[in-house]
N, C-alpha and C positions, 0 to 999 in steps of 0.2 A: 504494500500500500504506500501511497505518497506520504510525505512528512505531515501534510495537513489533514490526513485521515484520522477519524476518532480512534482512540486506543481502547479497545474493549477486551474484557477477559471473559472466558467461557466459565460460567458458574455451574451449569448442569442442564439436565434434560427434565422437562416437566412431565406431568401425567399424560399429556397428549403427545408426547414424543418430540416436542419442539425444544430446540436449543435456547437457553436463556443466558443472556450476556449482560454484563455491567459495564457502563461507559465510565472510564476513569476521569473524564472531564466534568462529569455530573457532580455537583456538590454533595448529593446524597450517597454517592458510591465512589468518591475519590480516594478514600482510604478504607481499609477493611480490618476488622477484628474477626479472626477465625478460631473457633474452639471445638475440641472433640477429644474424647478419651482414647486410650489404646484400643485399636481395632475398629475405630470409627471411620477410617479412611482419610484422615487429615493429610497425611503425607502425600497420598496419591492425588488428593484434591489439589494440593499446591503444585505438584508436578504437572498435572494436566492443565492447570491455569497458566503455568509458565510456558508450556508448549503452545497454548492458544495464542500467546503473545508473539513468540519468536517465529512461528510459521507465517505470520501476517506482516511483520514489520522487519525491515532490514536493520543490521547493526548500526547503520548510519543514522537511523531515525529512532532507535530504541536501545536503551542500555538497562541492564538488569544487575541489581546488587543482591547478592544472596548471603544470608546469615544462617549457618547450619551447625549449631553447637554439637549436635549428636553425630555429625559427619556421615550420615547415611541417607539423607533425603535427596541430595542433588549430585550424586557422583558422576552421572553422565554429562552434567552441564559445566564441569569445572574448566574445560578448555574452550568453551564456545566463544565466538566472536562478540556476542552481545554483552559480555561481562563488563560492568562498570569498574570493578576491582576484583582481585582474586577472592574466591569464596571465603567468607569470614567464619572462623571456628572458635576464636578465643574472645573472651569478654573485653579485654583492652582494645582489641582491634574493632570490636563492635561499636564501642564508644567513638573511636577514631572515625569509623565509617559514617556514623550519624553526624559527627561534627563536620565532615566533608560535605555531606548533603545539605546541611544548614548553610555552609559557606557558599556552595553552588547556588542555592536558592537566593541568597542575598545578591550574589553576582548577577544572576538573571534579572532580578528586579531592577538593578542599576541599568542593565542593557535595555530593558523595556522602557525605563524612564527616558533614556536618551533618544529612543526612536518613537516615543509617543504611543507605545502599545500597552494594552491592558493585561494581556496574558500570552502564553506561549503560542496558542493557535493563531492569534493576530500577528504576532512577531514572525512566525514561520511563513505566513502568507506574504510577507513583505520583504523578508531578509533573503539575501543571496546565500547565506550560510545558516540554514535552519538548525536549531538546537534539538537534540534528541530528548524524548521523554525518558524519565528514569523511574523504574519500578523497583522498590526495595522489598524483597520477600524475606520475612524474618521467621524462621521456624523455631519452635520451642523457646518462646520468650521467657518462660519461667526459669530457665536455666541461668539467666543473667540477673535474677531478682533476689538472690540470696544475700548478696553484700549490699549494704545500704548505700555506699558511695557509688557503686555501679548503677544501682536502681535509680538513684537521684539523677545521675547524669543522663541516663537513657530516657527517663520520664520527661526531663526538661527539653531534650531534643525532639521527642515525639510530640510534645505540646507545641513547640515552635513550628515543626513541619506540618502537623495536623491543622494548625490555624492558618498557615500562609502558603503551603507548598503547592496546592492544587493549581493555582494560576501559573505557577512557574513550571508546571509539568513534572512534578516529583510526587510520587505516590507510595504510600506505605501499605503493606499487607502483613499484618502481625498475627502469628498463630501460636496457640499453646494447647497442650493437653490437660493443663491444670488452670482452668479459668476461675480461680478462686478470688475472693474479694481482696486478699492481700497481694495477689499477683496482678490482676486486672483492676487497677485502682480507678477511682472516678476520673482522674486526669486522663488515663488511657481511653476509657470508654467515651468520654465527651469529645475526644479529638479523632475518633475513628468511626465515622457515621455508618459505613456499610458493615453488615454483620452476616456471617455464615456460621451456623451451628450444626455440627455433625453430632452424633450421639454423645451425650455427656454422662459423667459418672453419677450425677445427682441432679435433682430438681433445682437446687441452689445454683449449681454451675450453669444450668440453662438460663436462669434468671439473669445471671451476670452477663452472659453474651447477648441475649435478646432483650433484656430490660423488663421492668415491671414485674408482672406475675406469670410470665410465659415459661411454663415448665415442660413444654412439649418435647424439647430436645433430649430429655432424659429417657424418652420412650421410642426414639428412632431405632431403626433396625441395624444400624452399623453398616460398614462396607460401602460408604459413599452416600447413604441416605441422609439428606440434609435439609435444613431450613434456611432460606435466604430472605433476609429482611432488607427491604429497600423502602426508606421512609416508614410509613405506617403499614406497608403491605408485606405480608408474610407468605412465601411460596415454599411448597415442598418439592424438592428436586432430587434427582439422582446424579451424583458426580460422575464425570467422565473417567475412564480408565485407560491409561496408555502404558503398554508393556513393551519390552524389548526396544527401548529408546536408543537410537544411534544418531549422534549429532556430529557433523563434520566441523573440525576446529579451524579449517582453512577454506 
């Protein structure tokens, strides 16, 4: 797709067999919180979401930042041309990556100001050198929340990116298998408007992801059965599954 094309992620297939996508330029789906317990299909959901991005957009128009503390979610993607930076596996590097994204966001706003553009889409329509969208996919966020100093630094950057990064074309997709109140704090929830809940370990975890009194995620079937929340609308979908992934590094 051209640089000006909307960047959409494949969320899943609905009960009618239709593909449901989320537009990352939409304020309601610009950043995502994804939660699901072991066996829910969370990792496969993230992998299929990532594939839906790279098959549509060239490395010139899209960059991917991957955070994989468990080191098993994105092995096939470690050499791909779309990488914004090497796959992050350590907490100190995760903080550095988020700092880099905040710096990039501020730099882009300065460029927009000079050219009189309001957002990345407008800028890319007028610029001879379009800027790529950047999607940061953060698997198992809970692994970085044990130390207070790391938690504080990450939360601050997520808050800054969540509040301002959409117009700059930078998007966060943060996932955890432990969507507990001490992990997914109000700061995180308020800055990640899009929600995907795969099967959760408890009704309380379901409420954390979907908000209010929504306990349905605790009773999903697992293996990619999910609830997708866009604004006030809740849809039940089946995640896509991609096996035997091979990606050319050149």
